C-alpha positions in Angstrom: -0.1 0.0 -0.2 2.7 2.8 1.0 4.5 1.7 -2.5 1.2 2.4 -4.1 1.3 5.5 -2.8 4.6 6.3 -3.3 4.0 5.4 -7.0 1.3 7.4 -7.6 3.5 10.2 -6.0 6.6 9.9 -8.1 4.1 9.8 -10.8 2.4 12.9 -9.6 5.8 14.6 -10.0 6.6 13.1 -13.3 3.8 14.3 -14.6 5.5 17.9 -13.8 7.7 17.2 -16.3 10.3 20.2 -16.5 8.5 21.6 -14.1 11.5 20.3 -11.9 13.9 22.4 -12.7 12.1 25.7 -12.1 13.3 25.6 -8.0 14.2 23.2 -5.5 11.0 21.5 -4.6 9.2 23.5 -1.3 9.9 23.0 2.2 6.8 20.6 3.9 7.0 21.8 7.2 6.0 18.0 8.4 9.3 16.2 7.6 7.6 12.7 6.3 6.4 15.2 3.2 9.0 17.4 3.4 11.6 14.0 2.3 8.9 12.5 0.3 8.6 15.6 -1.9 12.8 16.2 -1.8 13.1 12.5 -3.7 9.9 13.3 -5.7 12.4 15.9 -7.0 15.8 13.9 -7.4 14.3 11.0 -8.5 12.9 13.5 -12.0 15.9 14.8 -12.0 18.1 11.6 -11.4 15.9 9.8 -14.6 16.7 12.2 -17.3 20.3 12.3 -16.2 19.9 8.4 -17.0 17.8 8.0 -19.8 20.1 10.5 -21.1 23.1 7.7 -21.1 20.2 5.3 -22.1 19.8 7.2 -25.1 23.9 7.3 -25.3 24.8 10.7 -24.1 28.2 10.9 -22.3 28.4 12.0 -19.0 28.3 16.1 -19.8 26.1 18.9 -19.7 23.8 21.1 -21.7 21.8 24.1 -20.8 19.1 24.8 -23.8 16.2 27.3 -22.9 12.7 26.5 -21.7 11.0 25.5 -24.4 13.3 23.9 -26.4 13.8 21.6 -23.5 10.1 21.2 -22.2 9.5 20.0 -26.4 12.1 17.3 -26.4 10.8 16.4 -23.0 7.7 16.0 -24.0 8.4 14.9 -27.8 11.3 12.4 -26.0 13.7 13.8 -28.9 16.4 15.6 -27.0 19.8 15.1 -28.6 21.8 11.9 -27.4 25.2 14.4 -27.3 24.4 15.3 -23.2 22.2 15.3 -20.7 19.9 18.6 -21.5 19.2 21.2 -18.7 17.5 24.9 -18.4 20.1 27.6 -19.9 18.0 29.5 -16.9 19.3 28.2 -14.1 21.7 29.9 -12.1 25.2 29.4 -11.3 24.4 28.0 -8.2 21.9 25.9 -8.9 24.2 24.6 -11.9 26.5 22.0 -9.8 22.8 20.7 -8.1 20.9 19.5 -10.7 23.9 18.2 -12.7 25.4 16.0 -9.2 21.5 14.2 -10.0 21.5 14.4 -13.2 25.1 12.6 -13.2 24.2 9.9 -10.2 21.4 9.2 -12.9 23.6 8.9 -15.3 25.8 6.6 -13.3 23.5 3.9 -12.9 21.7 3.8 -16.5 25.4 3.3 -16.9 25.7 0.2 -14.4 22.6 -1.3 -15.6 24.2 -0.9 -19.2 26.5 -2.6 -18.4 25.2 -5.9 -15.8 22.7 -6.3 -18.8 23.9 -4.8 -22.5 20.5 -5.9 -24.1 18.5 -3.7 -21.5 15.3 -3.2 -23.4 14.5 0.1 -23.1 12.5 1.5 -19.9 9.3 2.8 -19.7 10.8 6.5 -19.0 7.3 6.9 -16.8 8.6 4.8 -14.5 12.4 5.2 -14.5 12.3 7.9 -11.8 10.8 5.1 -9.1 14.1 3.4 -8.6 15.7 6.8 -7.7 13.2 7.6 -5.4 13.0 4.7 -2.8 17.0 4.8 -3.0 16.7 8.6 -1.9 14.1 7.1 0.4 16.1 4.4 1.4 19.2 6.7 2.1 17.2 9.8 4.5 15.4 6.5 6.2 19.0 5.8 6.7 20.3 9.7 7.8 17.4 9.9 10.1 17.8 6.2 11.7 21.5 7.3 12.6 20.3 9.7 14.1 18.3 8.7 16.6 20.6 5.9 16.9 
């Protein structure tokens, strides 16, 4: 049941598409909801990096305008020569997006190395494993602070 709720939450976040590029997730006063929102956003960003790697992109970042990124995201046809992010990101925001997208890129590289004939993933569901990786890390942090 909890996984179904989390999956629904992740899918809701995915439907926002390029909106995850705009800013950091809102901080919710409830720590559990704040962690969920944080992991949803990270899951989407990591999935973009993973998708770029699956399509053959190197671990390089290119910045494009919002309309181009939205068109590529909706049509699933970004060029495979880089991981694309919004050009309007500030110098402070760019490293954060690059770091998370690179985590996704590296994870997909591991998956492709271990399964060379890997079928194309369902891009809508790809944020889910990244969401759970983030959630598990947050739970481990919380448990280590209470121990």
